[in-house]
C-alpha positions in Angstrom: -0.1 0.1 0.2 1.5 3.3 -1.2 1.0 6.8 0.3 1.4 10.2 -0.4 1.3 13.6 0.5 -1.5 16.0 -1.7 -1.5 19.5 -1.3 -4.6 21.7 -2.2 -2.8 25.0 -2.9 -4.2 28.4 -2.7 -5.7 28.7 -6.1 -7.7 25.3 -4.9 -8.7 26.6 -1.6 -9.7 30.4 -2.4 -11.7 28.8 -5.3 -13.3 26.9 -2.7 -15.2 24.6 -5.3 -12.0 23.3 -7.0 -10.6 22.0 -3.8 -13.6 20.3 -3.1 -14.2 19.1 -6.3 -10.4 18.0 -6.5 -10.9 16.1 -3.2 -14.0 14.4 -4.3 -12.5 13.1 -7.5 -9.3 11.6 -4.8 -12.2 10.1 -2.9 -14.2 8.8 -6.0 -10.8 6.8 -7.1 -11.2 4.8 -3.9 -8.0 6.0 -2.3 -8.4 6.3 1.3 -7.5 9.6 3.3 -5.9 9.2 6.5 -4.8 12.6 7.2 -6.2 15.7 6.4 -5.5 19.7 7.5 -6.0 23.2 7.0 -2.3 24.6 7.0 -1.1 28.3 7.1 2.3 27.5 5.5 5.3 29.0 7.0 8.0 30.3 5.7 10.2 27.6 7.1 8.0 24.9 6.0 7.6 26.4 2.4 11.6 26.5 1.9 11.7 22.9 3.2 9.5 21.4 1.0 10.5 23.1 -2.0 14.3 22.8 -0.7 15.4 20.6 -4.5 14.6 23.7 -6.2 16.7 26.2 -3.6 19.2 28.8 -5.9 16.5 28.2 -9.0 14.7 31.4 -10.6 11.2 30.3 -9.6 12.1 29.4 -6.0 10.9 32.8 -3.9 8.0 32.4 -6.4 7.1 29.1 -5.0 7.4 29.9 -1.4 5.6 32.7 -1.6 2.6 31.5 -3.6 2.3 28.2 -1.5 2.1 31.1 1.5 -0.5 33.0 -0.1 -3.7 31.4 1.7 -4.2 28.5 3.9 -3.8 25.0 2.1 -5.5 21.9 2.7 -2.6 19.1 3.1 -3.7 15.4 3.0 -1.9 12.2 3.5 -3.7 9.7 0.9 -3.2 6.2 0.4 -3.7 3.3 -1.8 -2.8 0.8 -4.6 -0.3 2.6 -7.1 -1.5 6.2 -5.4 1.5 8.1 -6.1 1.2 7.9 -10.1 -2.6 7.4 -9.9 -3.0 11.0 -8.5 -0.3 12.3 -10.9 -2.0 11.2 -13.8 -5.2 12.7 -12.2 -3.6 16.1 -11.7 -2.7 16.1 -15.3 0.7 17.9 -16.4 2.6 20.4 -14.3 1.7 23.8 -16.3 -1.7 24.5 -16.0 -2.5 25.5 -19.7 -0.8 22.3 -21.2 -2.5 20.0 -19.0 -5.0 17.5 -20.6 -8.5 18.7 -20.9 -10.0 15.8 -18.4 -7.4 16.2 -15.8 -7.8 18.1 -12.5 -5.4 20.7 -13.9 -6.9 20.8 -17.4 -10.2 22.0 -16.0 -9.6 24.2 -13.3 -5.7 25.4 -13.6 -5.0 29.0 -13.9 -1.7 29.1 -15.8 2.0 28.2 -15.0 2.7 26.7 -11.8 -0.9 27.9 -10.7 -2.0 24.6 -10.8 -4.4 23.4 -8.2 -2.5 20.9 -6.2 0.8 19.3 -5.4 1.6 15.5 -5.0 4.7 13.6 -4.6 6.3 12.2 -7.5 7.8 9.0 -6.3 7.9 6.9 -3.0 11.0 8.5 -2.1 9.4 12.0 -2.2 6.7 10.9 -0.7 8.1 9.8 2.5 10.3 12.7 2.8 7.3 15.2 2.4 5.2 13.2 4.7 7.7 13.6 7.0 7.8 17.3 6.8 4.6 17.9 7.0 3.9 15.5 9.8 6.6 17.1 12.1 6.3 20.8 11.0 2.8 21.3 9.8 1.2 19.1 12.4 -0.2 16.6 10.0 -1.5 13.9 12.0 -2.9 10.3 10.9 -6.3 10.1 12.9 -9.8 8.2 12.3 -11.3 11.2 11.4 -9.0 12.0 8.2 -11.2 10.4 5.8 -14.6 11.9 7.2 -12.8 15.4 7.2 -12.2 14.7 3.4 -15.7 13.7 2.8 -17.2 16.8 4.4 -14.7 19.1 2.3 -15.8 17.4 -1.0 -19.5 18.1 -0.4 -18.6 21.3 1.0 -19.2 23.6 -2.2 -20.6 22.9 -5.6 -19.3 25.4 -8.5 -22.0 27.9 -8.8 -19.6 30.4 -10.8 -16.7 29.0 -12.7 -14.1 31.5 -14.1 -11.7 29.4 -15.2 -12.2 30.1 -18.4 -12.0 33.7 -18.5 -8.8 33.7 -15.8 -7.0 31.8 -18.5 -8.1 34.1 -21.2 -6.8 37.4 -19.3 -3.4 35.5 -18.8 -2.8 34.2 -22.2 -3.7 37.8 -23.1 -1.2 38.9 -20.7 1.5 36.1 -21.6 1.1 37.9 -25.6 1.5 41.1 -24.2 -1.9 42.3 -25.5 -2.9 44.1 -21.9 -0.5 45.6 -19.5 0.4 44.0 -15.8 -1.9 46.2 -14.2 -4.8 45.7 -16.0 -4.4 42.1 -15.8 -3.9 42.2 -12.1 -7.3 43.9 -12.0 -9.2 41.9 -14.2 -7.8 38.6 -11.9 -8.5 40.1 -8.7 -12.2 41.1 -10.1 -12.6 37.7 -11.4 -11.3 35.7 -8.3 -13.7 37.9 -5.9 -16.6 37.4 -8.4 -16.4 33.9 -8.1 -15.6 33.4 -4.7 -17.4 36.3 -2.8 -16.6 34.9 0.7 -12.8 34.4 0.2 -10.6 36.7 2.1 -9.9 40.1 0.6 -6.3 39.3 1.3 -6.5 36.0 -0.2 -7.6 37.0 -3.2 -4.9 39.8 -3.3 -2.2 37.2 -2.6 -3.5 34.7 -5.4 -3.8 37.2 -7.9 0.0 38.6 -7.2 1.2 35.2 -7.6 -0.5 34.7 -10.8 0.9 37.9 -12.1 4.5 36.8 -10.8 4.5 34.0 -13.0 4.9 36.4 -15.9 7.7 38.1 -14.6 10.1 35.3 -13.2 13.5 35.1 -15.6 
């Protein structure tokens, strides 16, 4: 039986129906969630989690992005769960993900791609140990129950993925200014989830914009 770490990133939790949908897909595949926790990622945890990328041009962006809003961390178990969930998520770059995958449906742009999942048994072991010790992720009998509750917590009433991507594509092609894109993205995210905290919307918006400013 394999185990993996799944993190619902800020774009999944701020766009709350995306996080709920992703969790439902995981459960529908028959995988079992043995640990479930909301986590506001600290700078230390972010740097440890992404330490293999330290020194790369996008390292600071990764650590800032994962701190933009609380995330959901899950330990998920099942047969071939590591590769199963990675196939379910799709390609890393959201705009290139297969349409039937989670990122293909709801990823916004670049690395703003809904979720993280361990890529190998060795990585899963390291990441789970890190999040168990540094984030307080604990295995307990309520993990599956919490995941099921979250999966049912919100259905999509407004899905602005297409409009968000159109704005990002326009920015990537320099057809709109950074400031125009920033305001448009913030407005779309706010309309999509009026209950989201304004500073989480702002943080996520900035993470999306910074995608386009990386060297």
